[in-house]
N, CA, C and O atoms as CSV, one atom per row, in Angstrom:
chain,resi,resn,atom,element,x,y,z
A,1,MET,N,N,-21.424,59.615,140.145
A,1,MET,CA,C,-22.372,58.563,140.358
A,1,MET,C,C,-23.633,58.898,139.570
A,1,MET,O,O,-24.035,60.057,139.473
A,2,LEU,N,N,-24.241,57.868,139.013
A,2,LEU,CA,C,-25.476,57.989,138.250
A,2,LEU,C,C,-26.505,57.066,138.873
A,2,LEU,O,O,-26.225,55.895,139.127
A,3,HIS,N,N,-27.680,57.586,139.116
A,3,HIS,CA,C,-28.806,56.748,139.521
A,3,HIS,C,C,-29.942,57.063,138.572
A,3,HIS,O,O,-30.315,58.223,138.396
A,4,ALA,N,N,-30.499,56.009,137.954
A,4,ALA,CA,C,-31.556,56.231,136.971
A,4,ALA,C,C,-32.551,55.081,136.994
A,4,ALA,O,O,-32.222,53.951,137.356
A,5,THR,N,N,-33.759,55.399,136.603
A,5,THR,CA,C,-34.771,54.394,136.321
A,5,THR,C,C,-35.039,54.499,134.832
A,5,THR,O,O,-35.432,55.557,134.340
A,6,ILE,N,N,-34.828,53.408,134.118
A,6,ILE,CA,C,-35.042,53.398,132.673
A,6,ILE,C,C,-36.106,52.356,132.358
A,6,ILE,O,O,-36.193,51.321,133.019
A,7,SER,N,N,-36.911,52.639,131.342
A,7,SER,CA,C,-37.974,51.693,131.022
A,7,SER,C,C,-38.308,51.740,129.549
A,7,SER,O,O,-37.939,52.666,128.826
A,8,ARG,N,N,-39.010,50.720,129.135
A,8,ARG,CA,C,-39.564,50.658,127.782
A,8,ARG,C,C,-40.916,49.962,127.884
A,8,ARG,O,O,-41.170,49.192,128.810
A,9,GLY,N,N,-41.774,50.249,126.915
A,9,GLY,CA,C,-43.080,49.604,126.883
A,9,GLY,C,C,-44.126,50.303,127.718
A,9,GLY,O,O,-45.230,49.784,127.885
A,10,CYS,N,N,-43.807,51.462,128.243
A,10,CYS,CA,C,-44.751,52.201,129.070
A,10,CYS,C,C,-44.651,53.672,128.687
A,10,CYS,O,O,-43.545,54.206,128.604
A,11,PRO,N,N,-45.775,54.338,128.452
A,11,PRO,CA,C,-45.691,55.734,128.040
A,11,PRO,C,C,-45.258,56.682,129.149
A,11,PRO,O,O,-44.784,57.779,128.854
A,12,GLY,N,N,-45.402,56.303,130.393
A,12,GLY,CA,C,-45.063,57.206,131.477
A,12,GLY,C,C,-46.220,58.133,131.796
A,12,GLY,O,O,-46.649,58.225,132.946
A,13,GLU,N,N,-46.720,58.810,130.798
A,13,GLU,CA,C,-47.884,59.685,130.938
A,13,GLU,C,C,-48.911,59.262,129.888
A,13,GLU,O,O,-48.532,58.761,128.829
A,14,PRO,N,N,-50.191,59.453,130.156
A,14,PRO,CA,C,-51.234,58.994,129.221
A,14,PRO,C,C,-51.098,59.529,127.802
A,14,PRO,O,O,-51.502,58.849,126.858
A,15,ASP,N,N,-50.536,60.735,127.617
A,15,ASP,CA,C,-50.429,61.299,126.274
A,15,ASP,C,C,-49.039,61.128,125.651
A,15,ASP,O,O,-48.783,61.671,124.576
A,16,ASP,N,N,-48.139,60.385,126.303
A,16,ASP,CA,C,-46.801,60.128,125.760
A,16,ASP,C,C,-46.813,58.896,124.866
A,16,ASP,O,O,-47.627,57.989,125.041
A,17,ALA,N,N,-45.905,58.881,123.918
A,17,ALA,CA,C,-45.750,57.698,123.063
A,17,ALA,C,C,-45.117,56.565,123.874
A,17,ALA,O,O,-44.357,56.811,124.810
A,18,VAL,N,N,-45.436,55.330,123.508
A,18,VAL,CA,C,-44.854,54.174,124.177
A,18,VAL,C,C,-43.427,53.998,123.694
A,18,VAL,O,O,-43.164,54.029,122.492
A,19,CYS,N,N,-42.505,53.812,124.630
A,19,CYS,CA,C,-41.101,53.556,124.339
A,19,CYS,C,C,-40.936,52.056,124.101
A,19,CYS,O,O,-41.314,51.265,124.965
A,20,TYR,N,N,-40.398,51.647,122.986
A,20,TYR,CA,C,-40.211,50.228,122.723
A,20,TYR,C,C,-38.823,49.991,122.168
A,20,TYR,O,O,-38.133,50.931,121.774
A,21,THR,N,N,-38.413,48.726,122.136
A,21,THR,CA,C,-37.084,48.385,121.648
A,21,THR,C,C,-37.133,47.983,120.179
A,21,THR,O,O,-38.065,47.304,119.748
A,22,THR,N,N,-36.137,48.400,119.416
A,22,THR,CA,C,-36.025,47.981,118.021
A,22,THR,C,C,-35.103,46.774,117.895
A,22,THR,O,O,-34.816,46.322,116.787
A,23,GLU,N,N,-34.637,46.249,119.035
A,23,GLU,CA,C,-33.747,45.090,119.017
A,23,GLU,C,C,-34.452,43.854,118.454
A,23,GLU,O,O,-33.803,42.945,117.936
A,24,TYR,N,N,-35.756,43.829,118.557
A,24,TYR,CA,C,-36.529,42.716,118.018
A,24,TYR,C,C,-37.014,43.119,116.640
A,24,TYR,O,O,-37.988,43.863,116.524
A,25,GLY,N,N,-36.361,42.649,115.601
A,25,GLY,CA,C,-36.733,43.033,114.247
A,25,GLY,C,C,-37.918,42.286,113.707
A,25,GLY,O,O,-38.327,42.553,112.577
A,26,GLY,N,N,-38.478,41.390,114.424
A,26,GLY,CA,C,-39.607,40.584,113.961
A,26,GLY,C,C,-40.173,39.822,115.126
A,26,GLY,O,O,-40.299,40.364,116.224
A,27,PRO,N,N,-40.516,38.569,114.903
A,27,PRO,CA,C,-41.056,37.782,116.018
A,27,PRO,C,C,-40.011,37.641,117.133
A,27,PRO,O,O,-38.807,37.690,116.882
A,28,VAL,N,N,-40.486,37.468,118.338
A,28,VAL,CA,C,-39.579,37.314,119.473
A,28,VAL,C,C,-38.767,36.041,119.282
A,28,VAL,O,O,-39.322,34.963,119.067
A,29,LEU,N,N,-37.466,36.176,119.362
A,29,LEU,CA,C,-36.573,35.032,119.213
A,29,LEU,C,C,-36.587,34.205,120.493
A,29,LEU,O,O,-36.926,34.717,121.560
A,30,PRO,N,N,-36.219,32.924,120.392
A,30,PRO,CA,C,-36.134,32.102,121.603
A,30,PRO,C,C,-35.149,32.700,122.606
A,30,PRO,O,O,-34.179,33.354,122.224
A,31,LEU,N,N,-35.407,32.471,123.879
A,31,LEU,CA,C,-34.610,33.047,124.959
A,31,LEU,C,C,-33.124,32.741,124.813
A,31,LEU,O,O,-32.302,33.639,124.996
A,32,ASP,N,N,-32.754,31.512,124.491
A,32,ASP,CA,C,-31.334,31.166,124.341
A,32,ASP,C,C,-30.668,31.976,123.232
A,32,ASP,O,O,-29.509,32.373,123.359
A,33,GLN,N,N,-31.389,32.217,122.163
A,33,GLN,CA,C,-30.841,32.999,121.055
A,33,GLN,C,C,-30.669,34.466,121.477
A,33,GLN,O,O,-29.679,35.099,121.111
A,34,ARG,N,N,-31.617,35.005,122.239
A,34,ARG,CA,C,-31.498,36.374,122.726
A,34,ARG,C,C,-30.342,36.505,123.715
A,34,ARG,O,O,-29.649,37.523,123.721
A,35,LYS,N,N,-30.123,35.481,124.557
A,35,LYS,CA,C,-28.979,35.518,125.479
A,35,LYS,C,C,-27.679,35.560,124.695
A,35,LYS,O,O,-26.772,36.317,125.039
A,36,GLN,N,N,-27.579,34.754,123.644
A,36,GLN,CA,C,-26.358,34.727,122.835
A,36,GLN,C,C,-26.121,36.084,122.170
A,36,GLN,O,O,-24.989,36.566,122.127
A,37,MET,N,N,-27.172,36.689,121.661
A,37,MET,CA,C,-27.040,38.008,121.032
A,37,MET,C,C,-26.622,39.060,122.064
A,37,MET,O,O,-25.844,39.961,121.749
A,38,ALA,N,N,-27.128,38.953,123.275
A,38,ALA,CA,C,-26.747,39.881,124.348
A,38,ALA,C,C,-25.267,39.719,124.684
A,38,ALA,O,O,-24.562,40.710,124.877
A,39,LEU,N,N,-24.796,38.480,124.756
A,39,LEU,CA,C,-23.376,38.234,125.038
A,39,LEU,C,C,-22.496,38.815,123.942
A,39,LEU,O,O,-21.453,39.403,124.227
A,40,GLU,N,N,-22.907,38.654,122.701
A,40,GLU,CA,C,-22.133,39.195,121.584
A,40,GLU,C,C,-22.080,40.725,121.650
A,40,GLU,O,O,-21.055,41.324,121.325
A,41,ALA,N,N,-23.185,41.358,122.070
A,41,ALA,CA,C,-23.204,42.819,122.195
A,41,ALA,C,C,-22.211,43.285,123.253
A,41,ALA,O,O,-21.527,44.289,123.053
A,42,VAL,N,N,-22.122,42.583,124.364
A,42,VAL,CA,C,-21.181,42.967,125.425
A,42,VAL,C,C,-19.744,42.747,124.955
A,42,VAL,O,O,-18.870,43.574,125.214
A,43,GLN,N,N,-19.501,41.638,124.268
A,43,GLN,CA,C,-18.140,41.339,123.795
A,43,GLN,C,C,-17.655,42.361,122.770
A,43,GLN,O,O,-16.452,42.589,122.643
A,44,SER,N,N,-18.583,42.977,122.040
A,44,SER,CA,C,-18.173,43.952,121.024
A,44,SER,C,C,-18.271,45.396,121.516
A,44,SER,O,O,-18.130,46.328,120.724
A,45,ALA,N,N,-18.508,45.588,122.795
A,45,ALA,CA,C,-18.613,46.942,123.357
A,45,ALA,C,C,-17.269,47.661,123.254
A,45,ALA,O,O,-16.219,47.031,123.381
A,46,PRO,N,N,-17.295,48.972,123.025
A,46,PRO,CA,C,-16.042,49.721,122.978
A,46,PRO,C,C,-15.366,49.745,124.342
A,46,PRO,O,O,-16.032,49.766,125.376
A,47,VAL,N,N,-14.041,49.743,124.333
A,47,VAL,CA,C,-13.258,49.811,125.567
A,47,VAL,C,C,-13.041,51.287,125.886
A,47,VAL,O,O,-12.559,52.046,125.045
A,48,THR,N,N,-13.395,51.689,127.099
A,48,THR,CA,C,-13.281,53.094,127.497
A,48,THR,C,C,-12.107,53.349,128.437
A,48,THR,O,O,-11.732,54.500,128.661
A,49,ASP,N,N,-11.530,52.292,128.985
A,49,ASP,CA,C,-10.478,52.404,130.000
A,49,ASP,C,C,-10.956,53.162,131.239
A,49,ASP,O,O,-10.165,53.795,131.938
A,50,MET,N,N,-12.259,53.087,131.498
A,50,MET,CA,C,-12.830,53.711,132.691
A,50,MET,C,C,-13.485,52.611,133.535
A,50,MET,O,O,-14.547,52.098,133.182
A,51,PRO,N,N,-12.844,52.259,134.648
A,51,PRO,CA,C,-13.457,51.233,135.492
A,51,PRO,C,C,-14.766,51.738,136.086
A,51,PRO,O,O,-14.889,52.910,136.444
A,52,SER,N,N,-15.737,50.843,136.185
A,52,SER,CA,C,-17.017,51.237,136.752
A,52,SER,C,C,-17.621,50.076,137.523
A,52,SER,O,O,-17.286,48.911,137.309
A,53,ALA,N,N,-18.508,50.427,138.411
A,53,ALA,CA,C,-19.270,49.443,139.176
A,53,ALA,C,C,-20.731,49.846,139.062
A,53,ALA,O,O,-21.055,51.034,139.055
A,54,ALA,N,N,-21.594,48.877,138.976
A,54,ALA,CA,C,-23.021,49.163,138.847
A,54,ALA,C,C,-23.816,48.116,139.598
A,54,ALA,O,O,-23.357,46.996,139.822
A,55,GLN,N,N,-25.006,48.505,139.976
A,55,GLN,CA,C,-25.953,47.524,140.460
A,55,GLN,C,C,-27.297,47.882,139.861
A,55,GLN,O,O,-27.643,49.055,139.724
A,56,PHE,N,N,-28.055,46.843,139.504
A,56,PHE,CA,C,-29.352,47.112,138.915
A,56,PHE,C,C,-30.318,45.978,139.186
A,56,PHE,O,O,-29.941,44.848,139.495
A,57,SER,N,N,-31.580,46.337,139.054
A,57,SER,CA,C,-32.677,45.384,139.169
A,57,SER,C,C,-33.498,45.477,137.899
A,57,SER,O,O,-33.789,46.571,137.417
A,58,LEU,N,N,-33.870,44.324,137.358
A,58,LEU,CA,C,-34.683,44.246,136.150
A,58,LEU,C,C,-36.098,43.836,136.547
A,58,LEU,O,O,-36.292,42.869,137.283
A,59,TYR,N,N,-37.074,44.577,136.054
A,59,TYR,CA,C,-38.481,44.260,136.312
A,59,TYR,C,C,-39.171,44.039,134.977
A,59,TYR,O,O,-39.265,44.957,134.162
A,60,VAL,N,N,-39.655,42.822,134.750
A,60,VAL,CA,C,-40.382,42.472,133.538
A,60,VAL,C,C,-41.849,42.341,133.919
A,60,VAL,O,O,-42.210,41.523,134.765
A,61,MET,N,N,-42.693,43.155,133.286
A,61,MET,CA,C,-44.115,43.158,133.633
A,61,MET,C,C,-44.964,42.853,132.405
A,61,MET,O,O,-44.478,42.858,131.275
A,62,ASP,N,N,-46.212,42.594,132.648
A,62,ASP,CA,C,-47.198,42.426,131.576
A,62,ASP,C,C,-46.966,41.178,130.735
A,62,ASP,O,O,-47.220,41.183,129.530
A,63,THR,N,N,-46.485,40.108,131.364
A,63,THR,CA,C,-46.315,38.840,130.667
A,63,THR,C,C,-46.412,37.706,131.679
A,63,THR,O,O,-46.002,37.847,132.831
A,64,ASP,N,N,-46.957,36.586,131.232
A,64,ASP,CA,C,-47.101,35.448,132.134
A,64,ASP,C,C,-45.775,34.743,132.421
A,64,ASP,O,O,-45.653,34.040,133.424
A,65,ASP,N,N,-44.793,34.924,131.555
A,65,ASP,CA,C,-43.506,34.234,131.729
A,65,ASP,C,C,-42.412,35.178,132.226
A,65,ASP,O,O,-41.244,35.011,131.876
A,66,HIS,N,N,-42.786,36.168,133.040
A,66,HIS,CA,C,-41.804,37.173,133.465
A,66,HIS,C,C,-40.625,36.556,134.217
A,66,HIS,O,O,-39.500,37.037,134.087
A,67,MET,N,N,-40.859,35.510,134.995
A,67,MET,CA,C,-39.742,34.901,135.731
A,67,MET,C,C,-38.784,34.182,134.789
A,67,MET,O,O,-37.579,34.172,135.041
A,68,ASP,N,N,-39.283,33.580,133.708
A,68,ASP,CA,C,-38.402,32.967,132.710
A,68,ASP,C,C,-37.486,34.029,132.104
A,68,ASP,O,O,-36.293,33.792,131.910
A,69,GLU,N,N,-38.047,35.192,131.810
A,69,GLU,CA,C,-37.258,36.284,131.244
A,69,GLU,C,C,-36.218,36.773,132.246
A,69,GLU,O,O,-35.069,37.016,131.875
A,70,ILE,N,N,-36.605,36.919,133.506
A,70,ILE,CA,C,-35.664,37.384,134.535
A,70,ILE,C,C,-34.553,36.357,134.750
A,70,ILE,O,O,-33.381,36.726,134.824
A,71,TYR,N,N,-34.902,35.087,134.850
A,71,TYR,CA,C,-33.874,34.051,135.029
A,71,TYR,C,C,-32.972,33.959,133.792
A,71,TYR,O,O,-31.774,33.707,133.920
A,72,GLY,N,N,-33.540,34.162,132.599
A,72,GLY,CA,C,-32.727,34.188,131.384
A,72,GLY,C,C,-31.739,35.331,131.410
A,72,GLY,O,O,-30.591,35.180,130.993
A,73,CYS,N,N,-32.188,36.484,131.903
A,73,CYS,CA,C,-31.297,37.641,132.021
A,73,CYS,C,C,-30.202,37.375,133.044
A,73,CYS,O,O,-29.043,37.715,132.809
A,74,ILE,N,N,-30.551,36.780,134.161
A,74,ILE,CA,C,-29.544,36.467,135.186
A,74,ILE,C,C,-28.486,35.518,134.616
A,74,ILE,O,O,-27.294,35.683,134.876
A,75,ASP,N,N,-28.926,34.529,133.843
A,75,ASP,CA,C,-27.981,33.608,133.216
A,75,ASP,C,C,-27.049,34.369,132.271
A,75,ASP,O,O,-25.840,34.141,132.271
A,76,PHE,N,N,-27.610,35.269,131.470
A,76,PHE,CA,C,-26.792,36.116,130.591
A,76,PHE,C,C,-25.782,36.924,131.411
A,76,PHE,O,O,-24.601,36.982,131.068
A,77,LEU,N,N,-26.256,37.546,132.497
A,77,LEU,CA,C,-25.373,38.375,133.327
A,77,LEU,C,C,-24.200,37.569,133.863
A,77,LEU,O,O,-23.067,38.050,133.865
A,78,LYS,N,N,-24.459,36.356,134.314
A,78,LYS,CA,C,-23.395,35.521,134.882
A,78,LYS,C,C,-22.338,35.147,133.844
A,78,LYS,O,O,-21.198,34.845,134.198
A,79,GLN,N,N,-22.715,35.167,132.567
A,79,GLN,CA,C,-21.781,34.837,131.491
A,79,GLN,C,C,-21.172,36.076,130.832
A,79,GLN,O,O,-20.286,35.954,129.986
A,80,SER,N,N,-21.640,37.260,131.211
A,80,SER,CA,C,-21.323,38.490,130.486
A,80,SER,C,C,-19.878,38.972,130.624
A,80,SER,O,O,-19.402,39.737,129.785
A,81,GLY,N,N,-19.189,38.541,131.656
A,81,GLY,CA,C,-17.853,39.067,131.915
A,81,GLY,C,C,-17.893,40.309,132.794
A,81,GLY,O,O,-16.848,40.780,133.243
A,82,THR,N,N,-19.078,40.843,133.046
A,82,THR,CA,C,-19.214,42.009,133.918
A,82,THR,C,C,-19.874,41.644,135.247
A,82,THR,O,O,-19.967,42.481,136.144
A,83,PHE,N,N,-20.324,40.416,135.373
A,83,PHE,CA,C,-21.009,39.978,136.591
A,83,PHE,C,C,-20.043,40.001,137.767
A,83,PHE,O,O,-18.962,39.415,137.698
A,84,ASP,N,N,-20.427,40.671,138.837
A,84,ASP,CA,C,-19.648,40.696,140.062
A,84,ASP,C,C,-20.274,39.739,141.067
A,84,ASP,O,O,-19.635,38.784,141.510
A,85,ARG,N,N,-21.532,40.002,141.422
A,85,ARG,CA,C,-22.219,39.104,142.346
A,85,ARG,C,C,-23.698,39.465,142.403
A,85,ARG,O,O,-24.117,40.568,142.053
A,86,ALA,N,N,-24.458,38.493,142.855
A,86,ALA,CA,C,-25.877,38.728,143.103
A,86,ALA,C,C,-26.011,39.332,144.492
A,86,ALA,O,O,-25.300,38.959,145.425
A,87,LYS,N,N,-26.930,40.262,144.603
A,87,LYS,CA,C,-27.254,40.858,145.889
A,87,LYS,C,C,-28.753,40.670,146.086
A,87,LYS,O,O,-29.442,40.171,145.197
A,88,ASN,N,N,-29.246,41.062,147.227
A,88,ASN,CA,C,-30.660,40.908,147.509
A,88,ASN,C,C,-31.477,41.790,146.551
A,88,ASN,O,O,-31.436,43.017,146.651
A,89,PHE,N,N,-32.204,41.176,145.641
A,89,PHE,CA,C,-33.072,41.848,144.670
A,89,PHE,C,C,-32.330,42.678,143.629
A,89,PHE,O,O,-32.949,43.510,142.965
A,90,CYS,N,N,-31.030,42.479,143.465
A,90,CYS,CA,C,-30.312,43.181,142.410
A,90,CYS,C,C,-29.048,42.415,142.050
A,90,CYS,O,O,-28.681,41.444,142.713
A,91,THR,N,N,-28.395,42.864,140.998
A,91,THR,CA,C,-27.155,42.253,140.529
A,91,THR,C,C,-26.094,43.335,140.490
A,91,THR,O,O,-26.360,44.460,140.066
A,92,LYS,N,N,-24.889,42.995,140.934
A,92,LYS,CA,C,-23.775,43.934,140.903
A,92,LYS,C,C,-22.883,43.574,139.720
A,92,LYS,O,O,-22.539,42.410,139.514
A,93,LEU,N,N,-22.515,44.595,138.949
A,93,LEU,CA,C,-21.641,44.451,137.788
A,93,LEU,C,C,-20.371,45.236,138.023
A,93,LEU,O,O,-20.344,46.141,138.858
A,94,GLY,N,N,-19.323,44.906,137.302
A,94,GLY,CA,C,-18.086,45.661,137.380
A,94,GLY,C,C,-17.259,45.443,136.138
A,94,GLY,O,O,-17.390,44.423,135.462
A,95,GLY,N,N,-16.403,46.408,135.839
A,95,GLY,CA,C,-15.519,46.294,134.686
A,95,GLY,C,C,-15.443,47.602,133.938
A,95,GLY,O,O,-15.782,48.661,134.465
A,96,ASP,N,N,-14.992,47.514,132.699
A,96,ASP,CA,C,-14.891,48.684,131.855
A,96,ASP,C,C,-16.287,49.259,131.612
A,96,ASP,O,O,-17.240,48.509,131.401
A,97,ALA,N,N,-16.409,50.581,131.642
A,97,ALA,CA,C,-17.716,51.225,131.487
A,97,ALA,C,C,-18.408,50.832,130.180
A,97,ALA,O,O,-19.631,50.696,130.151
A,98,GLY,N,N,-17.655,50.649,129.115
A,98,GLY,CA,C,-18.259,50.239,127.844
A,98,GLY,C,C,-18.988,48.917,127.971
A,98,GLY,O,O,-20.122,48.784,127.510
A,99,ALA,N,N,-18.351,47.943,128.591
A,99,ALA,CA,C,-18.964,46.624,128.768
A,99,ALA,C,C,-20.114,46.666,129.775
A,99,ALA,O,O,-21.126,45.990,129.593
A,100,VAL,N,N,-19.957,47.455,130.831
A,100,VAL,CA,C,-21.018,47.550,131.848
A,100,VAL,C,C,-22.283,48.147,131.232
A,100,VAL,O,O,-23.374,47.608,131.415
A,101,PHE,N,N,-22.143,49.257,130.503
A,101,PHE,CA,C,-23.325,49.864,129.892
A,101,PHE,C,C,-23.901,48.996,128.778
A,101,PHE,O,O,-25.115,48.990,128.577
A,102,ALA,N,N,-23.060,48.264,128.050
A,102,ALA,CA,C,-23.568,47.330,127.039
A,102,ALA,C,C,-24.361,46.210,127.704
A,102,ALA,O,O,-25.353,45.736,127.149
A,103,THR,N,N,-23.931,45.787,128.880
A,103,THR,CA,C,-24.652,44.748,129.625
A,103,THR,C,C,-26.029,45.257,130.041
A,103,THR,O,O,-27.027,44.552,129.892
A,104,VAL,N,N,-26.079,46.459,130.552
A,104,VAL,CA,C,-27.364,47.037,130.978
A,104,VAL,C,C,-28.286,47.227,129.772
A,104,VAL,O,O,-29.481,46.939,129.852
A,105,GLN,N,N,-27.736,47.711,128.659
A,105,GLN,CA,C,-28.544,47.894,127.456
A,105,GLN,C,C,-29.104,46.564,126.978
A,105,GLN,O,O,-30.281,46.481,126.627
A,106,ALA,N,N,-28.283,45.528,126.961
A,106,ALA,CA,C,-28.753,44.211,126.522
A,106,ALA,C,C,-29.841,43.687,127.450
A,106,ALA,O,O,-30.813,43.088,126.989
A,107,ALA,N,N,-29.688,43.907,128.751
A,107,ALA,CA,C,-30.710,43.468,129.705
A,107,ALA,C,C,-32.041,44.161,129.423
A,107,ALA,O,O,-33.093,43.524,129.462
A,108,LEU,N,N,-31.999,45.453,129.142
A,108,LEU,CA,C,-33.224,46.208,128.885
A,108,LEU,C,C,-33.865,45.814,127.554
A,108,LEU,O,O,-35.085,45.675,127.469
A,109,CYS,N,N,-33.057,45.637,126.530
A,109,CYS,CA,C,-33.583,45.442,125.176
A,109,CYS,C,C,-33.848,44.000,124.786
A,109,CYS,O,O,-34.652,43.755,123.886
A,110,ARG,N,N,-33.208,43.045,125.423
A,110,ARG,CA,C,-33.316,41.657,124.967
A,110,ARG,C,C,-34.182,40.764,125.847
A,110,ARG,O,O,-34.459,39.621,125.485
A,111,PHE,N,N,-34.608,41.273,126.991
A,111,PHE,CA,C,-35.383,40.434,127.907
A,111,PHE,C,C,-36.726,41.091,128.180
A,111,PHE,O,O,-36.812,42.304,128.371
A,112,GLY,N,N,-37.760,40.282,128.193
A,112,GLY,CA,C,-39.119,40.786,128.313
A,112,GLY,C,C,-39.729,40.917,126.937
A,112,GLY,O,O,-39.010,40.954,125.938
A,113,PRO,N,N,-41.048,40.987,126.872
A,113,PRO,CA,C,-41.714,41.064,125.567
A,113,PRO,C,C,-41.388,42.385,124.871
A,113,PRO,O,O,-41.230,43.405,125.542
A,114,PRO,N,N,-41.284,42.387,123.539
A,114,PRO,CA,C,-40.883,43.602,122.818
A,114,PRO,C,C,-41.819,44.784,123.062
A,114,PRO,O,O,-41.373,45.931,123.069
A,115,GLU,N,N,-43.091,44.523,123.260
A,115,GLU,CA,C,-44.028,45.621,123.498
A,115,GLU,C,C,-44.500,45.650,124.952
A,115,GLU,O,O,-45.430,46.380,125.293
A,116,GLY,N,N,-43.861,44.858,125.796
A,116,GLY,CA,C,-44.235,44.820,127.200
A,116,GLY,C,C,-43.480,45.856,128.003
A,116,GLY,O,O,-42.606,46.552,127.485
A,117,HIS,N,N,-43.821,45.947,129.251
A,117,HIS,CA,C,-43.221,46.935,130.133
A,117,HIS,C,C,-42.016,46.312,130.841
A,117,HIS,O,O,-42.162,45.341,131.584
A,118,VAL,N,N,-40.844,46.867,130.613
A,118,VAL,CA,C,-39.603,46.430,131.238
A,118,VAL,C,C,-38.955,47.666,131.865
A,118,VAL,O,O,-38.833,48.709,131.223
A,119,THR,N,N,-38.547,47.535,133.117
A,119,THR,CA,C,-37.949,48.651,133.839
A,119,THR,C,C,-36.664,48.196,134.511
A,119,THR,O,O,-36.574,47.063,134.983
A,120,ILE,N,N,-35.676,49.068,134.557
A,120,ILE,CA,C,-34.427,48.816,135.263
A,120,ILE,C,C,-34.188,49.966,136.238
A,120,ILE,O,O,-34.297,51.137,135.875
A,121,ASP,N,N,-33.866,49.618,137.460
A,121,ASP,CA,C,-33.410,50.586,138.462
A,121,ASP,C,C,-31.893,50.431,138.499
A,121,ASP,O,O,-31.398,49.342,138.788
A,122,LEU,N,N,-31.151,51.490,138.216
A,122,LEU,CA,C,-29.717,51.410,137.968
A,122,LEU,C,C,-28.938,52.436,138.781
A,122,LEU,O,O,-29.344,53.593,138.890
A,123,THR,N,N,-27.821,52.005,139.349
A,123,THR,CA,C,-26.852,52.905,139.974
A,123,THR,C,C,-25.476,52.536,139.421
A,123,THR,O,O,-25.082,51.370,139.450
A,124,VAL,N,N,-24.749,53.537,138.915
A,124,VAL,CA,C,-23.414,53.327,138.346
A,124,VAL,C,C,-22.446,54.315,138.974
A,124,VAL,O,O,-22.773,55.485,139.173
A,125,SER,N,N,-21.255,53.830,139.280
A,125,SER,CA,C,-20.198,54.673,139.794
A,125,SER,C,C,-18.982,54.513,138.885
A,125,SER,O,O,-18.519,53.394,138.662
A,126,ALA,N,N,-18.462,55.620,138.360
A,126,ALA,CA,C,-17.306,55.586,137.477
A,126,ALA,C,C,-16.019,55.609,138.290
A,126,ALA,O,O,-15.978,56.107,139.415
A,127,ASN,N,N,-14.973,55.057,137.690
A,127,ASN,CA,C,-13.663,54.971,138.329
A,127,ASN,C,C,-13.733,54.327,139.697
A,127,ASN,O,O,-13.033,54.721,140.629
A,128,SER,N,N,-14.591,53.330,139.795
A,128,SER,CA,C,-14.792,52.635,141.050
A,128,SER,C,C,-14.850,51.154,140.772
A,128,SER,O,O,-15.373,50.776,139.724
A,129,PRO,N,N,-14.376,50.329,141.590
A,129,PRO,CA,C,-13.791,50.639,142.873
A,129,PRO,C,C,-12.388,51.229,142.730
A,129,PRO,O,O,-11.718,51.042,141.714
A,130,THR,N,N,-11.971,51.930,143.748
A,130,THR,CA,C,-10.655,52.543,143.751
A,130,THR,C,C,-9.595,51.450,143.706
A,130,THR,O,O,-9.662,50.494,144.478
A,131,PRO,N,N,-8.607,51.580,142.803
A,131,PRO,CA,C,-7.549,50.568,142.759
A,131,PRO,C,C,-6.855,50.451,144.116
A,131,PRO,O,O,-6.626,51.450,144.797
A,132,ARG,N,N,-6.533,49.250,144.485
A,132,ARG,CA,C,-5.895,49.020,145.776
A,132,ARG,C,C,-4.401,48.879,145.612
A,132,ARG,O,O,-3.688,48.680,146.595
């Protein structure tokens, strides 16, 4: 099992460099275009043959349209092929580990402002759920 908090756009400590995403090669693309690019990233993820389950929460900060970004991410998740179900304040994913981690990466890198603060609280379990 893995539990992690991952973020970008925040130095963490006053003397640390700011972590940012290189997924935005220029101006921020429209939300629909970023959702499509996120879906393509998940579809091209390597197959690991390792079933996994994950749940995560996305926090977009430092922008006036943070809810638009969160709802855009939720829409992407529902189309990703890894969406299991919505839970209270988080989303549950399932499937091959390659696709699950590609989904989480796309959520972190494609939603929220490129230089803004985006954080994900993540729990992943490999080889889960147990086959019945």
